[in-house]
C-alpha positions in Angstrom: 30.3 37.1 36.8 30.6 36.6 40.5 33.8 35.4 42.1 32.1 32.1 43.0 30.9 31.5 39.5 34.4 32.3 38.2 36.0 29.7 40.5 33.5 27.1 39.4 34.3 27.9 35.8 38.0 27.6 36.3 37.6 24.4 38.3 35.5 22.9 35.5 37.7 24.1 32.7 40.8 22.6 34.5 39.0 19.3 35.2 38.0 18.9 31.5 41.3 20.2 30.0 43.5 17.7 31.8 41.1 14.7 32.0 40.0 14.6 28.4 43.5 14.2 27.1 44.7 12.4 30.2 47.6 14.8 30.6 49.9 13.9 33.5 51.6 17.2 34.1 48.8 19.5 35.1 49.9 23.1 34.7 47.2 25.7 34.4 44.3 26.9 32.2 44.9 29.9 29.9 42.8 33.1 29.9 43.5 36.2 27.9 43.3 39.6 29.6 40.4 40.6 27.5 38.4 37.5 28.5 39.1 38.1 32.2 37.9 41.7 31.9 34.7 40.5 30.4 34.3 37.9 33.2 35.4 39.9 36.2 35.6 43.5 35.1 38.6 45.9 34.8 39.7 45.1 38.3 40.1 41.4 37.6 43.7 41.3 39.0 42.3 42.5 42.4 40.0 39.4 42.3 42.8 37.1 41.2 45.1 38.4 44.0 42.3 37.9 46.6 41.9 34.3 45.4 45.7 33.8 45.7 45.6 35.2 49.2 42.8 32.7 50.2 44.9 29.9 48.7 42.2 29.1 46.1 44.3 29.6 43.0 47.8 30.5 41.8 48.4 32.4 38.6 51.2 33.8 36.4 50.9 36.2 33.5 53.0 36.7 30.4 51.9 40.0 29.0 48.2 39.6 28.3 48.1 35.8 28.8 47.1 34.5 32.3 47.9 31.0 33.5 45.5 30.1 36.3 45.7 26.9 38.4 43.2 25.9 41.1 44.9 24.6 44.2 42.1 22.1 45.0 39.3 20.5 43.1 36.1 22.4 43.9 32.6 22.4 42.5 32.1 21.7 38.8 29.3 22.9 36.5 29.4 21.6 33.0 27.3 24.4 31.8 30.0 26.9 32.8 32.3 26.0 29.9 32.0 25.7 26.2 32.6 22.5 24.3 35.6 22.1 22.0 35.2 22.7 18.3 33.2 19.9 17.0 33.8 17.8 13.8 32.0 18.2 10.5 33.2 14.9 9.0 30.4 12.3 9.0 32.6 9.5 10.2 34.0 11.4 13.1 30.5 12.6 14.1 29.3 9.0 14.1 32.2 8.1 16.4 31.3 10.9 18.8 27.6 9.9 18.8 28.6 6.3 19.5 29.7 7.4 23.0 26.1 7.8 23.9 25.7 4.1 23.7 28.4 3.3 26.2 27.9 2.1 29.8 30.0 -0.1 32.1 29.4 -3.4 33.8 27.6 -3.1 37.2 29.8 -3.0 40.2 32.8 -1.5 38.5 34.2 1.6 40.3 35.0 4.3 37.8 36.9 7.6 38.2 35.1 11.0 38.5 35.6 12.0 34.9 33.9 8.9 33.6 31.1 9.3 36.2 30.5 12.8 34.9 30.5 11.5 31.3 28.0 8.7 32.2 25.7 11.4 33.8 25.9 13.9 30.9 26.8 11.9 27.8 23.5 12.5 26.1 22.9 16.2 26.7 26.5 17.3 26.7 28.4 14.8 24.5 30.3 17.5 22.7 32.0 18.4 26.0 33.5 14.9 26.1 34.9 14.8 22.6 38.0 16.4 21.1 39.7 15.9 17.8 43.1 17.4 18.4 44.7 19.8 16.0 48.1 18.1 16.2 47.3 15.1 14.1 43.6 14.5 14.5 43.8 12.0 17.4 40.4 11.6 19.1 40.2 12.2 22.9 37.2 10.9 24.8 36.4 9.5 28.3 37.1 6.1 26.7 40.7 6.9 25.7 41.1 8.5 29.1 39.7 5.5 31.0 42.4 3.3 32.6 43.2 0.2 30.6 42.3 -2.0 33.5 38.7 -0.8 33.3 38.1 -0.8 29.5 37.4 -4.5 29.3 34.2 -3.9 31.4 32.8 -1.4 28.9 29.4 -2.2 27.3 28.0 -1.0 24.0 24.2 -1.1 23.8 24.5 -3.0 27.2 26.4 -5.8 25.4 29.9 -7.1 26.4 32.8 -5.9 24.4 36.1 -7.0 23.0 39.1 -5.0 21.9 41.6 -5.2 19.0 44.9 -3.2 19.1 48.2 -3.0 17.2 51.1 -4.7 19.0 54.0 -2.3 19.7 52.4 0.3 17.5 54.9 3.1 17.8 58.0 0.9 17.0 56.0 -0.6 14.1 55.3 2.9 12.6 58.9 3.9 13.2 60.2 0.7 11.5 58.1 1.3 8.4 59.3 4.9 8.2 62.9 4.0 8.6 62.6 1.4 5.9 61.2 4.0 3.6 63.8 6.7 4.3 67.1 4.9 4.9 66.4 1.4 3.6 67.9 -1.7 5.4 68.6 -1.0 9.1 68.7 -2.9 12.3 65.6 -1.4 13.9 63.3 -2.3 11.0 65.0 -5.7 10.9 64.1 -6.3 14.5 60.5 -5.4 14.0 60.0 -7.2 10.7 61.6 -10.4 11.9 59.1 -10.6 14.8 61.7 -10.1 17.5 60.7 -8.4 20.7 62.0 -4.9 19.9 62.2 -3.9 23.6 64.4 -6.9 24.4 66.7 -6.0 21.5 66.9 -2.4 22.8 67.6 -3.8 26.3 70.5 -5.8 24.9 72.1 -2.6 23.4 71.7 -0.6 26.6 72.8 -0.9 30.2 69.2 -0.8 31.5 68.0 -3.4 34.1 65.0 -5.0 32.4 62.5 -5.0 29.5 59.9 -2.8 31.1 62.5 -0.2 31.9 63.9 -0.5 28.3 60.4 0.1 26.9 59.6 3.1 29.0 63.0 4.6 28.4 62.9 4.1 24.6 59.5 5.8 24.2 60.5 8.6 26.5 63.8 9.1 24.6 62.2 8.8 21.2 59.9 11.8 21.8 61.9 14.1 24.1 64.1 17.0 23.0 67.5 15.6 24.2 69.2 14.4 21.0 72.2 12.9 22.9 70.2 10.4 24.9 69.2 8.0 22.1 72.9 7.8 20.9 74.1 7.3 24.5 71.7 4.4 25.0 71.7 2.6 21.8 74.9 3.6 20.0 75.5 5.7 16.9 73.5 3.5 14.5 72.1 4.8 11.3 68.5 4.6 12.5 69.3 6.6 15.7 71.1 9.2 13.6 68.0 9.6 11.3 65.8 10.0 14.4 67.9 12.8 15.7 68.1 14.4 12.2 64.3 14.4 11.8 63.9 15.8 15.3 66.2 18.7 14.7 65.1 19.9 11.2 62.0 21.7 10.0 59.0 19.5 9.1 56.7 21.8 7.1 53.7 19.6 7.8 54.0 19.9 11.5 52.3 23.1 12.5 52.9 22.7 16.3 56.6 23.3 16.6 57.9 24.1 20.1 59.3 27.6 19.3 60.2 28.1 23.0 62.3 25.0 23.2 66.1 24.8 22.7 65.2 22.3 20.0 61.9 23.6 18.5 61.5 20.6 16.1 61.8 17.8 18.6 58.1 16.8 18.4 58.4 16.1 14.7 58.7 12.4 15.3 55.7 12.3 17.6 53.8 14.2 14.9 54.9 11.7 12.2 54.2 8.5 14.1 50.9 9.7 15.5 49.9 10.8 11.9 50.6 7.3 10.7 48.5 5.9 13.5 45.6 8.2 12.7 45.7 7.5 8.9 45.8 3.8 9.6 43.0 3.8 12.1 40.8 5.9 10.0 40.9 3.2 7.3 39.8 0.7 10.0 37.0 3.0 11.2 35.7 3.6 7.7 35.5 -0.2 7.0 33.8 -0.9 10.3 31.3 1.9 9.7 30.6 0.6 6.1 29.3 -2.7 7.5 27.5 -1.0 10.4 29.7 -2.4 13.2 29.5 0.0 16.2 32.9 0.8 17.8 34.8 3.0 20.2 38.4 4.1 19.5 41.4 4.4 21.7 44.2 5.6 19.5 45.7 2.4 18.0 42.8 0.2 19.0 39.1 -0.3 18.7 36.5 -1.6 21.1 33.6 -3.5 19.5 30.8 -5.8 20.7 31.9 -9.3 21.3 29.3 -10.4 18.7 31.1 -8.3 16.1 34.6 -9.4 17.1 35.4 -11.9 14.3 34.2 -9.6 11.5 36.0 -6.6 13.1 39.2 -8.6 13.4 39.0 -9.6 9.8 38.6 -5.9 8.8 41.5 -4.8 10.9 43.7 -7.4 9.4 42.7 -6.3 5.9 43.8 -2.8 6.6 47.1 -3.8 8.2 48.1 -6.2 5.4 47.7 -3.4 2.9 49.8 -0.9 5.0 52.6 -2.9 6.6 55.0 -5.7 5.5 54.9 -7.1 9.1 52.5 -6.5 12.0 50.8 -8.2 14.9 47.4 -7.6 16.4 46.3 -8.3 19.9 42.7 -9.0 20.8 40.8 -9.8 24.0 37.2 -10.0 25.2 35.5 -9.1 28.4 36.9 -11.0 31.4 34.9 -14.0 32.6 32.3 -13.1 35.3 33.7 -13.7 38.8 32.0 -14.9 42.0 30.4 -12.0 44.0 33.3 -10.7 46.1 35.0 -7.4 46.9 38.2 -8.8 45.4 37.7 -7.6 41.7 37.2 -4.0 42.7 40.1 -4.0 45.1 42.2 -5.4 42.3 41.2 -2.8 39.9 42.0 0.0 42.4 45.4 -1.6 43.2 46.3 -2.1 39.6 45.6 1.6 38.8 47.7 2.5 41.8 50.5 0.2 40.8 50.4 1.4 37.1 50.7 5.0 38.3 53.7 4.2 40.5 55.3 2.1 37.8 54.8 4.8 35.2 56.4 7.4 37.5 59.3 4.9 38.1 58.5 4.8 41.9 58.7 1.0 42.3 62.1 0.1 43.5 63.9 -2.3 41.1 64.5 -4.8 43.9 60.7 -5.0 44.6 59.4 -5.1 41.1 59.6 -8.9 40.5 58.1 -9.7 43.9 55.2 -7.2 43.4 54.5 -8.7 40.0 54.5 -12.2 41.3 51.9 -11.3 44.0 49.8 -9.6 41.3 49.9 -12.7 39.1 48.9 -15.0 41.9 45.9 -12.8 42.8 44.7 -12.4 39.2 45.2 -16.2 38.6 42.5 -16.7 41.2 40.1 -14.6 39.2 40.9 -16.6 36.1 40.1 -19.9 37.8 43.6 -21.3 37.7 43.4 -23.3 40.9 44.3 -20.7 43.5 41.6 -20.4 46.2 40.0 -17.2 47.4 41.7 -17.4 50.8 45.1 -17.8 49.2 44.4 -14.9 46.8 43.4 -12.7 49.7 46.7 -13.6 51.5 48.6 -12.8 48.3 46.7 -9.6 48.0 47.7 -8.6 51.5 51.4 -9.1 50.6 50.9 -7.2 47.4 49.5 -4.2 49.2 52.3 -4.4 51.7 55.0 -4.2 49.1 53.1 -1.6 47.2 53.1 0.6 50.3 56.8 0.2 50.8 57.6 1.9 47.5 
């Protein structure tokens, strides 16, 4: 293999590895020494070092394992990589094949990975589908697509609706806690219909609900066992969470042996397993009545014409599985007048969500930015704010977004 073809291969592998699962922390792609010898010959390290010198890649090696990271996104060739191991289960195969029927509403700007999928989803669909080995979650360009863009997806060129489980991870945790320790405050919050993030906010010194939500989910799944106690007190449910994250779980085959706490991902494994088991029952029932659907972890996307029946099916599964639950459902946004505004909004919402996720919006600016955002989107929903006013609000929104 020539050096140029090797770089294209690494670029493509990197692009797919981190876009398919939508991983934020992009580290490197892994290559074993024997593979590199087959690709570049016995002098492969000379080639790698030359690429480092030209600032094309960086790499580290741990014995025979090489971690290679491209320093800039170069040319991509989908034929240069192999697809992930593909499913043999008929239901999962059908879900994969459903991706071939997906398009998006005209005029919607989509990211590069979705564009590549749209170009190759018939010939190379297996490259865009992965059933992970952790719990069997499905990763596709639809689960990767930003939530702002998903309402504009089409199935067989028809508008879509989506149905998802409200506060899914707290719900799965609440059921688990009820089963293992019985009566407890966390399960009582969820099963009473209270806003669990407001309840957690009240027990902590955090500034607002959004921060409380992000902090809770981060704390729930990280390796630091002290943080959850420090935030929410030494309650029985928090003690159980720490116990479960610090003891062997034989069913979890992906323990982090390198970590100071190798079992910390047990809870992520358990809650995601409940999610997959629940959603598979939904998928099976939808498939049984020939309703085409797409899946995004704890939600499904269906045609608007199938919405009522799909919602009934989703409820039937949830009633059998949970003592309490809430579903959330929406259809495609109403068409708007021809204007550049919708595309600008989508791009800004993606930018804002990224900054918000990374906690880069200053607390003193959050409410003002949100107000500007609401005013602009109200215009699109025909709530009485004119286009000129919306553009003025949009200018202010962009101004405050830039300041953070």
